[in-house]
C-alpha positions in Angstrom: 96.3 29.0 84.7 95.2 31.4 82.0 92.9 34.4 82.1 90.8 35.5 79.2 88.1 38.1 78.5 84.6 36.8 77.8 82.7 40.1 77.6 83.5 43.7 76.9 82.0 44.3 80.4 85.2 43.2 82.1 84.3 39.7 83.2 87.4 37.6 83.5 87.4 33.9 84.2 90.6 32.0 85.0 90.5 28.2 84.6 92.6 25.3 83.5 91.7 26.0 79.8 94.0 27.6 77.3 91.8 30.3 75.8 88.5 31.8 75.1 87.8 29.3 72.3 87.7 26.6 75.0 84.6 28.0 76.6 81.1 28.7 75.4 79.4 31.4 77.4 75.8 32.7 76.9 73.4 34.9 78.8 71.6 38.2 78.6 73.7 41.2 79.7 71.8 43.8 77.8 68.7 43.6 80.0 68.8 45.9 83.0 67.8 43.3 85.6 69.0 43.0 89.2 70.2 39.4 88.7 71.8 38.1 85.6 72.7 34.5 84.8 75.6 33.5 82.6 76.0 29.9 81.5 79.5 28.7 80.8 80.3 25.4 79.1 84.0 24.4 78.9 85.3 22.8 75.8 88.4 20.9 74.7 88.8 21.3 70.9 85.4 20.5 69.4 83.9 18.5 72.3 82.4 19.6 75.5 84.2 18.7 78.8 81.9 16.3 80.7 83.5 16.5 84.1 84.3 19.3 86.5 87.7 20.9 86.2 87.4 22.5 89.7 86.5 26.0 90.7 86.9 28.8 88.2 88.3 32.1 89.4 85.9 34.9 88.4 86.4 38.6 88.8 84.2 41.5 87.6 86.0 44.7 86.9 84.3 48.1 87.0 82.6 50.5 89.3 79.3 48.6 89.6 78.4 47.3 93.0 77.8 43.6 92.6 78.0 40.2 94.2 78.4 36.9 92.3 78.1 33.2 92.9 79.5 30.5 90.7 77.6 27.2 90.6 79.5 24.1 89.4 77.3 21.4 87.8 80.2 19.0 87.9 79.7 18.2 84.2 82.0 20.9 82.7 79.3 23.5 82.9 78.9 26.4 85.3 76.3 29.1 86.0 77.5 32.6 87.1 74.8 34.4 89.1 75.6 38.1 89.0 73.7 40.3 91.4 73.9 44.1 90.7 72.9 46.5 93.5 72.3 49.4 91.1 72.0 50.1 87.4 75.2 49.3 85.6 75.6 50.7 82.1 79.1 49.2 81.8 77.6 45.7 81.6 75.9 46.4 78.2 
């Protein structure tokens, strides 16, 4: 398993991929909302993975109080629902 940094906020995702270039991640972190959704699409080379690789290990580092849920669409894409319990300036 490898671990790579996707955001300066300290969001780490461990999976069976080899590096950050094997994942496409997008979502709005700059808005101060109580719930944020990050979409993750795993890639192999130049093509998207079209089947589930199993659960990803996700950890959020920092002093922000949070809870997250990772949803697997079983097509190589995931949605990370990040619920913040207070304002978190480190996520910007």
